[in-house]
C-alpha positions as CSV (number, residue, x, y, z in Angstrom):
1,M,0.0,0.0,0.0
2,A,1.4,3.4,-0.9
3,A,2.4,5.8,1.8
4,Q,-0.3,8.3,0.6
5,Q,-3.0,5.7,0.9
6,I,-1.9,4.9,4.4
7,Q,-1.8,8.5,5.3
8,R,-5.3,9.0,3.9
9,L,-6.6,6.0,5.9
10,I,-5.1,7.5,9.0
11,V,-6.6,10.9,8.4
12,E,-10.0,9.4,7.7
13,G,-9.8,7.4,10.9
14,L,-8.8,10.5,12.9
15,L,-11.7,12.4,11.3
16,R,-14.2,9.7,12.3
17,Q,-12.9,9.7,15.8
18,A,-13.1,13.5,16.0
19,L,-16.7,13.3,14.7
20,V,-17.7,10.7,17.3
21,L,-16.1,12.8,20.1
22,R,-17.8,16.0,18.8
23,L,-21.2,14.2,18.7
24,A,-20.5,12.8,22.2
25,Q,-19.7,16.3,23.5
26,E,-22.8,17.8,21.8
27,M,-24.9,15.1,23.5
28,A,-23.2,15.7,26.8
29,N,-23.9,19.4,26.5
30,K,-27.6,18.7,25.8
31,I,-27.8,16.4,28.8
32,D,-26.2,19.0,31.1
33,R,-29.0,21.4,30.1
34,Y,-31.6,18.8,29.2
35,E,-34.7,20.8,30.3
36,A,-33.8,23.6,27.8
37,S,-32.5,21.2,25.1
38,D,-34.1,19.8,22.0
39,L,-34.1,16.3,23.4
40,S,-37.4,14.5,23.2
41,T,-39.9,14.6,26.0
42,R,-39.2,10.9,26.6
43,H,-35.5,11.6,27.1
44,K,-36.2,14.5,29.4
45,V,-38.5,12.4,31.6
46,A,-35.9,9.7,31.8
47,L,-33.3,12.3,32.8
48,R,-35.7,13.8,35.4
49,L,-35.9,10.3,37.0
50,A,-32.2,9.9,37.0
51,D,-31.6,13.3,38.5
52,A,-34.2,12.7,41.2
53,M,-32.8,9.2,42.0
54,M,-29.2,10.5,42.2
55,T,-29.8,13.7,44.1
56,M,-33.1,13.8,45.9
57,P,-35.3,10.6,45.7
58,A,-38.1,12.5,47.5
59,A,-38.5,14.5,44.2
60,I,-40.0,11.4,42.6
61,D,-43.5,12.7,43.2
62,F,-46.9,12.1,41.6
63,D,-46.1,14.4,38.7
64,L,-42.9,12.7,37.8
65,R,-44.5,9.2,38.1
66,R,-47.3,10.4,35.8
67,Q,-44.8,11.7,33.3
68,L,-42.9,8.4,33.4
69,F,-46.0,6.3,32.8
70,E,-47.1,8.6,30.0
71,Q,-43.8,8.0,28.2
72,F,-42.8,4.5,29.2
73,S,-44.3,1.1,29.9
74,R,-44.2,-0.3,33.4
75,D,-41.3,-2.6,32.4
76,E,-39.4,0.3,30.9
77,V,-39.8,2.4,34.1
78,L,-38.4,-0.6,36.0
79,E,-35.5,-1.0,33.6
80,L,-34.7,2.8,33.8
81,T,-34.8,2.6,37.6
82,L,-32.6,-0.4,37.8
83,D,-30.1,1.1,35.3
84,V,-29.8,4.3,37.3
85,M,-29.3,2.2,40.5
86,K,-26.7,0.0,38.8
87,W,-24.7,3.0,37.6
88,N,-24.7,4.6,41.0
89,Y,-24.0,1.7,43.3
90,Q,-20.5,2.9,43.9
91,K,-21.5,6.3,45.4
92,V,-21.3,5.0,49.0
93,A,-18.0,3.3,48.5
94,V,-16.5,6.4,46.8
95,A,-17.8,8.7,49.6
96,L,-16.3,6.3,52.3
97,G,-13.0,6.0,50.3
98,T,-13.4,2.2,50.2
99,D,-13.4,1.8,46.4
100,D,-10.3,0.2,45.1
101,E,-8.8,1.5,41.9
102,V,-8.7,-1.0,39.0
103,S,-5.4,0.4,37.8
104,P,-3.9,2.5,40.6
105,G,-3.0,6.0,39.5
106,L,-4.5,5.5,36.0
107,L,-7.9,6.1,34.5
108,T,-9.6,2.9,33.3
109,D,-11.7,2.8,30.1
110,L,-15.2,1.5,30.6
111,V,-15.7,-0.9,27.7
112,F,-18.6,-3.4,27.2
113,D,-18.9,-6.5,25.1
114,A,-21.8,-7.1,22.7
115,D,-24.0,-8.4,25.6
116,G,-23.4,-5.3,27.7
117,N,-21.0,-6.8,30.1
118,P,-18.1,-4.7,31.3
119,R,-14.6,-5.7,30.1
120,L,-11.5,-4.6,32.0
């Protein structure tokens, strides 16, 4: 393969990575300000649930429950709830300083296989 072709492939790969990162950053910005964003009502309601569960569970009031069941089935609400709980189980361990680092002193990528299981 000619050097120019290799360079082109590298540049194309870097551009794809940059696009993915840009799109991820755009989504992160929308999530940070989700109430004022152009996200769907369904997404906003799911984020309201996540916010309430993580910061003030008492905020899960009749109105939020009504919104949830207008947008999601009973099973979907249960799945959302379990997902938020799963992704926040470590809060107590972090607060108490009892969480062990996977790779001491280094950040660890969070990667999942095709079945959604974490790979370290």
